[in-house]
Kinemage of the C-alpha trace (Angstrom):
@kinemage 1
@onewidth
@group {chain A} dominant
@subgroup {mainchain}
@vectorlist {calphas} color= white
{ca met a 1} P 97.926 94.558 108.259
{ca arg a 2} L 97.725 96.633 104.835
{ca phe a 3} L 100.169 96.082 102.219
{ca ser a 4} L 100.728 97.198 98.637
{ca ser a 5} L 103.140 96.639 95.819
{ca phe a 6} L 103.329 98.056 92.086
{ca glu a 7} L 104.877 96.665 88.740
{ca asp a 8} L 108.170 98.666 88.958
{ca tyr a 9} L 108.767 97.891 93.065
{ca glu a 10} L 109.392 94.281 94.184
{ca leu a 11} L 110.557 93.486 98.049
{ca ile a 12} L 112.088 90.194 96.322
{ca asp a 13} L 113.421 88.681 99.559
{ca ala a 14} L 114.405 90.008 103.238
{ca ser a 15} L 116.664 87.931 105.412
{ca cys a 16} L 119.557 88.649 107.798
{ca gly a 17} L 118.976 92.737 108.401
{ca glu a 18} L 118.864 93.274 104.637
{ca arg a 19} L 115.883 93.562 102.188
{ca leu a 20} L 116.525 92.756 98.625
{ca glu a 21} L 114.879 94.873 95.895
{ca arg a 22} L 113.730 95.998 92.346
{ca trp a 23} L 113.424 99.311 91.717
{ca gly a 24} L 112.571 99.116 87.640
{ca asn a 25} L 115.358 97.092 86.466
{ca ile a 26} L 117.685 98.826 89.359
{ca ile a 27} L 118.786 95.539 92.043
{ca leu a 28} L 119.604 97.141 95.519
{ca ile a 29} L 120.473 95.267 99.202
{ca arg a 30} L 119.401 97.798 101.816
{ca pro a 31} L 119.593 97.126 105.416
{ca asp a 32} L 116.195 96.816 107.772
{ca pro a 33} L 116.065 96.160 111.334
{ca gln a 34} L 113.026 94.508 111.068
{ca val a 35} L 114.337 91.873 109.398
{ca ile a 36} L 115.784 89.304 112.167
{ca trp a 37} L 115.189 86.202 110.698
{ca asn a 38} L 118.508 84.423 108.857
{ca thr a 39} L 116.631 82.469 106.208
{ca pro a 40} L 118.615 81.329 103.586
{ca lys a 41} L 119.329 83.573 100.373
{ca arg a 42} L 118.982 81.174 97.549
{ca asn a 43} L 117.900 84.110 95.120
{ca val a 44} L 120.051 84.523 92.899
{ca leu a 45} L 119.630 88.039 92.491
{ca trp a 46} L 121.478 88.812 95.830
{ca asn a 47} L 124.758 88.495 94.006
{ca gln a 48} L 123.134 90.404 91.309
{ca ala a 49} L 122.617 93.724 93.073
{ca his a 50} L 123.854 97.216 91.280
{ca ala a 51} L 124.252 98.306 94.720
{ca ile a 52} L 123.969 97.939 98.190
{ca tyr a 53} L 124.015 100.153 101.230
{ca his a 54} L 126.268 100.062 104.334
{ca arg a 55} L 126.024 101.291 107.338
{ca ser a 56} L 129.196 102.574 109.374
{ca asn a 57} L 129.831 101.617 113.167
{ca thr a 58} L 129.976 105.905 114.020
{ca gly a 59} L 126.605 106.238 112.859
{ca gly a 60} L 125.026 106.709 108.806
{ca gly a 61} L 126.685 104.682 106.248
{ca tyr a 62} L 127.469 104.526 102.592
{ca trp a 63} L 126.150 103.265 99.206
{ca lys a 64} L 128.549 101.191 97.891
{ca lys a 65} L 128.229 100.063 93.811
{ca leu a 66} L 128.197 96.884 92.376
{ca lys a 67} L 127.462 97.374 88.953
{ca lys a 68} L 127.349 100.127 86.765
{ca met a 69} L 123.846 102.274 87.100
{ca pro a 70} L 122.604 105.618 86.368
{ca asp a 71} L 122.995 108.410 89.005
{ca val a 72} L 119.168 109.108 88.597
{ca trp a 73} L 116.375 106.636 87.259
{ca lys a 74} L 112.687 106.663 87.200
{ca ile a 75} L 109.364 104.315 88.445
{ca gln a 76} L 106.206 104.188 87.779
{ca tyr a 77} L 103.253 103.691 89.621
{ca asp a 78} L 99.694 104.240 88.117
{ca gly a 79} L 100.687 106.440 85.211
{ca leu a 80} L 102.890 108.694 88.051
{ca ile a 81} L 106.461 108.937 86.852
{ca phe a 82} L 109.036 108.792 90.131
{ca arg a 83} L 112.653 109.726 89.710
{ca leu a 84} L 115.142 107.955 92.046
{ca lys a 85} L 118.501 108.171 92.912
{ca leu a 86} L 120.986 107.166 95.718
{ca met a 87} L 120.540 108.895 99.160
{ca asn a 88} L 122.892 109.340 101.813
{ca phe a 89} L 120.360 107.766 104.532
{ca lys a 90} L 120.174 104.506 102.573
{ca his a 91} L 116.915 105.739 100.816
{ca thr a 92} L 115.909 106.183 97.050
{ca gly a 93} L 113.531 108.843 97.320
{ca ile a 94} L 110.093 107.280 97.523
{ca phe a 95} L 108.845 104.611 100.305
{ca pro a 96} L 107.104 101.872 98.002
{ca glu a 97} L 104.776 101.107 101.192
{ca gln a 98} L 102.964 103.991 101.198
{ca ala a 99} L 100.958 102.732 97.598
{ca ala a 100} L 98.132 101.248 100.156
{ca asn a 101} L 97.941 105.103 101.498
{ca trp a 102} L 97.644 106.471 98.056
{ca glu a 103} L 95.213 104.279 96.966
{ca phe a 104} L 92.566 105.486 99.547
{ca ile a 105} L 93.995 109.026 98.782
{ca tyr a 106} L 93.134 108.493 95.277
{ca asn a 107} L 89.858 107.018 95.707
{ca lys a 108} L 88.680 109.417 98.301
{ca ile a 109} L 88.899 112.634 95.898
{ca arg a 110} L 87.953 110.671 93.389
{ca lys a 111} L 84.267 110.058 94.695
{ca thr a 112} L 83.671 113.417 95.806
{ca asp a 113} L 81.497 115.674 93.996
{ca arg a 114} L 83.581 118.401 94.046
{ca lys a 115} L 86.929 119.775 94.266
{ca leu a 116} L 88.980 119.208 97.411
{ca asn a 117} L 91.693 121.586 98.806
{ca ile a 118} L 93.837 118.816 100.560
{ca leu a 119} L 97.016 119.710 102.641
{ca asn a 120} L 100.386 117.341 102.170
{ca leu a 121} L 103.010 118.211 105.260
{ca phe a 122} L 106.407 116.858 105.278
{ca ala a 123} L 105.424 116.120 101.930
{ca tyr a 124} L 109.111 114.943 100.966
{ca thr a 125} L 109.553 114.071 96.743
{ca gly a 126} L 105.923 114.161 96.713
{ca ala a 127} L 104.179 110.754 96.006
{ca ala a 128} L 101.179 111.700 97.752
{ca thr a 129} L 100.826 115.503 96.660
{ca leu a 130} L 100.738 113.604 93.027
{ca val a 131} L 98.299 110.769 93.691
{ca ala a 132} L 95.938 113.774 94.830
{ca ala a 133} L 96.582 116.391 92.031
{ca lys a 134} L 95.707 113.686 89.672
{ca ala a 135} L 92.577 112.603 91.093
{ca gly a 136} L 91.851 116.022 90.403
{ca ala a 137} L 92.167 117.817 93.920
{ca lys a 138} L 94.024 121.200 94.334
{ca val a 139} L 96.920 120.302 97.293
{ca cys a 140} L 99.535 122.369 99.114
{ca his a 141} L 102.822 120.565 99.205
{ca val a 142} L 104.922 121.569 102.062
{ca asp a 143} L 108.841 120.529 103.053
{ca ala a 144} L 111.676 122.131 105.483
{ca ser a 145} L 114.077 121.185 102.549
{ca lys a 146} L 114.215 123.116 99.432
{ca gly a 147} L 115.830 120.153 97.952
{ca met a 148} L 113.120 117.833 98.511
{ca val a 149} L 110.765 120.583 97.183
{ca ser a 150} L 112.614 120.606 94.252
{ca trp a 151} L 112.406 116.781 93.428
{ca ala a 152} L 109.140 116.722 94.111
{ca lys a 153} L 108.666 119.733 91.452
{ca glu a 154} L 110.818 117.361 89.106
{ca asn a 155} L 108.412 114.271 89.789
{ca ala a 156} L 105.288 116.643 88.505
{ca ile a 157} L 107.063 117.391 85.620
{ca ala a 158} L 107.951 114.222 84.797
{ca ser a 159} L 104.419 112.709 85.042
{ca gly a 160} L 102.596 115.707 83.364
{ca leu a 161} L 100.855 117.074 86.436
{ca his a 162} L 103.128 120.442 86.720
{ca glu a 163} L 100.440 122.694 85.120
{ca arg a 164} L 97.700 121.435 87.999
{ca pro a 165} L 96.637 123.087 91.184
{ca ile a 166} L 99.928 122.781 92.901
{ca arg a 167} L 101.549 124.709 95.420
{ca trp a 168} L 104.850 124.154 96.505
{ca ile a 169} L 106.465 125.527 100.046
{ca val a 170} L 109.574 125.390 101.118
{ca asp a 171} L 108.783 125.601 104.941
{ca asp a 172} L 109.010 124.710 108.426
{ca cys a 173} L 105.402 123.013 108.824
{ca ile a 174} L 104.287 124.108 111.949
{ca lys a 175} L 104.973 127.693 111.148
{ca phe a 176} L 103.140 127.162 107.935
{ca val a 177} L 100.137 125.786 110.085
{ca gln a 178} L 100.185 128.572 112.243
{ca arg a 179} L 100.156 130.986 109.340
{ca glu a 180} L 97.571 129.447 107.410
{ca ile a 181} L 95.105 129.405 110.392
{ca arg a 182} L 95.941 133.299 110.769
{ca arg a 183} L 94.679 133.525 107.077
{ca gly a 184} L 91.684 131.775 107.829
{ca lys a 185} L 92.640 128.934 105.719
{ca lys a 186} L 91.163 125.698 105.140
{ca tyr a 187} L 91.269 122.090 103.679
{ca asp a 188} L 88.804 119.260 102.892
{ca gly a 189} L 91.798 116.679 103.877
{ca ile a 190} L 95.257 116.600 105.869
{ca ile a 191} L 98.004 114.183 104.757
{ca met a 192} L 101.114 113.971 107.236
{ca asp a 193} L 104.045 112.069 107.196
{ca pro a 194} L 106.055 113.593 109.833
{ca pro a 195} L 110.062 112.183 110.571
{ca ser a 196} L 111.144 111.200 114.050
{ca tyr a 197} L 113.793 113.935 113.778
{ca gly a 198} L 114.294 117.120 111.654
{ca arg a 199} L 115.448 120.501 111.357
{ca gly a 200} L 113.332 123.396 109.792
{ca pro a 201} L 114.895 125.736 107.160
{ca ser a 202} L 115.731 128.409 110.156
{ca gly a 203} L 116.618 125.611 112.213
{ca glu a 204} L 113.691 124.729 113.709
{ca val a 205} L 114.050 121.460 116.015
{ca trp a 206} L 111.213 118.517 115.247
{ca arg a 207} L 110.927 115.818 118.032
{ca leu a 208} L 108.179 113.450 117.182
{ca glu a 209} L 106.968 112.272 120.632
{ca glu a 210} L 107.129 116.059 122.102
{ca gln a 211} L 105.255 117.832 119.127
{ca leu a 212} L 103.339 115.708 117.419
{ca phe a 213} L 100.379 115.987 119.691
{ca ser a 214} L 100.254 119.707 119.539
{ca leu a 215} L 100.777 119.701 115.240
{ca val a 216} L 97.595 116.955 115.281
{ca asn a 217} L 95.667 119.907 117.484
{ca leu a 218} L 96.738 122.868 115.145
{ca cys a 219} L 95.658 121.266 111.976
{ca leu a 220} L 92.335 120.775 113.454
{ca asn a 221} L 92.102 124.507 112.945
{ca leu a 222} L 92.505 123.954 108.905
{ca leu a 223} L 89.825 121.221 108.661
{ca ser a 224} L 86.709 122.204 106.650
{ca asp a 225} L 83.446 121.835 107.967
{ca glu a 226} L 82.994 118.955 104.867
{ca ala a 227} L 86.728 117.553 105.615
{ca lys a 228} L 86.934 114.043 103.821
{ca phe a 229} L 89.912 112.683 105.667
{ca phe a 230} L 93.428 113.175 107.985
{ca ile a 231} L 96.164 110.676 107.462
{ca leu a 232} L 98.912 110.245 109.945
{ca asn a 233} L 101.795 108.300 109.254
{ca ser a 234} L 104.772 106.910 111.227
{ca tyr a 235} L 108.152 104.890 111.026
{ca thr a 236} L 108.849 105.879 114.560
{ca thr a 237} L 110.113 102.839 116.994
{ca gly a 238} L 107.201 102.778 119.671
{ca leu a 239} L 104.813 105.024 118.316
{ca ser a 240} L 102.414 102.414 117.487
{ca pro a 241} L 99.305 102.157 115.483
{ca ala a 242} L 96.943 102.314 118.433
{ca val a 243} L 98.861 105.230 120.317
{ca met a 244} L 98.076 107.086 116.585
{ca glu a 245} L 94.541 106.370 116.286
{ca tyr a 246} L 94.040 107.228 119.922
{ca leu a 247} L 95.856 110.655 119.145
{ca leu a 248} L 93.575 111.482 116.328
{ca gly a 249} L 90.291 110.259 118.083
{ca glu a 250} L 91.054 112.725 120.894
{ca thr a 251} L 91.366 115.401 118.017
{ca ile a 252} L 90.599 114.880 114.786
{ca gln a 253} L 87.060 112.527 115.683
{ca lys a 254} L 86.019 114.443 119.024
{ca asn a 255} L 85.861 117.944 117.279
{ca leu a 256} L 84.608 116.279 113.861
{ca ser a 257} L 82.726 113.208 114.350
{ca gly a 258} L 83.890 110.042 111.948
{ca lys a 259} L 85.807 107.210 112.110
{ca val a 260} L 88.981 106.377 112.490
{ca lys a 261} L 90.899 103.064 112.255
{ca ser a 262} L 94.560 102.553 112.312
{ca glu a 263} L 97.120 99.375 111.081
{ca glu a 264} L 100.538 98.860 110.303
{ca ile a 265} L 101.212 98.727 106.691
{ca gly a 266} L 104.065 96.304 104.827
{ca leu a 267} L 105.861 94.787 101.710
{ca leu a 268} L 104.645 91.398 100.637
{ca val a 269} L 108.685 89.661 100.348
{ca lys a 270} L 108.081 87.743 97.211
{ca glu a 271} L 110.614 84.818 98.059
{ca his a 272} L 108.363 83.735 101.083
{ca asn a 273} L 104.656 85.185 100.760
{ca arg a 274} L 105.195 86.471 104.202
{ca val a 275} L 104.585 90.120 105.028
{ca leu a 276} L 107.095 92.667 105.968
{ca pro a 277} L 105.815 95.350 108.420
{ca cys a 278} L 107.148 98.996 107.056
{ca gly a 279} L 105.183 101.591 109.554
{ca ser a 280} L 102.547 103.273 110.893
{ca thr a 281} L 99.108 104.385 109.557
{ca ala a 282} L 95.982 106.211 111.356
{ca ile a 283} L 93.279 107.553 108.939
{ca trp a 284} L 90.384 109.545 110.040
{ca gln a 285} L 87.739 109.902 107.417
{ca ser a 286} L 84.279 111.383 107.256
{ca leu a 287} L 80.924 109.244 106.864
{ca asp a 288} L 79.954 110.430 104.010
């Protein structure tokens, strides 16, 4: 398992179905179904959180603020600035465990002696987009949510990257890929972080297990002959790293050679020095 952390984020403790986290100077408590152990909550910060997320018996949930805190605050990762806020479904606008993949993206782009063209699908608030842009790539950022794309642009401005060559696209990812194929576009790297379920801007329905294989196959048509990587992330229960590795092996690797690896990604729990699994990643990369 790969795990990562950075100075402005810390998973302080995890117990009784909850995480205790520090985001900059803001302490939050959030539910996590993976936390099935009931270890003692000895850390004093359990009683000093700024907000806690409560699940509703009818689905969803809500944030309860326990202390005065800003509506929007910022954290930093390797010189990049991310604007955070409390969102309806327990999120804050960034997935810190993805720092393990950000490091891979940055290093892969930096060690290439030409400017790479990168496509980021289901791109959310743009962390991977900004990492790739900082490394020197041209990036196409695609998400079906206008609000998420606007948020990503705000992160780019805060990080001083708003003048980098980034295309900001609000569109259904499948339809966008189909149009790019018709246009004859090519990319040297693709990042894909699809949700388990979602809707496009015109009501298009996305179900991961039903559509992922066909989408990866479509994306194969966008990869250049000198493509460097394809990253597939998932938080869907049941879609194991081995399944994702098999999928990339039967699509990308079969056509472009290279190698595929997969593993869980996670976060180090400071209180117990153990790693909490947070999702799965499969990566195809060229051999050069």
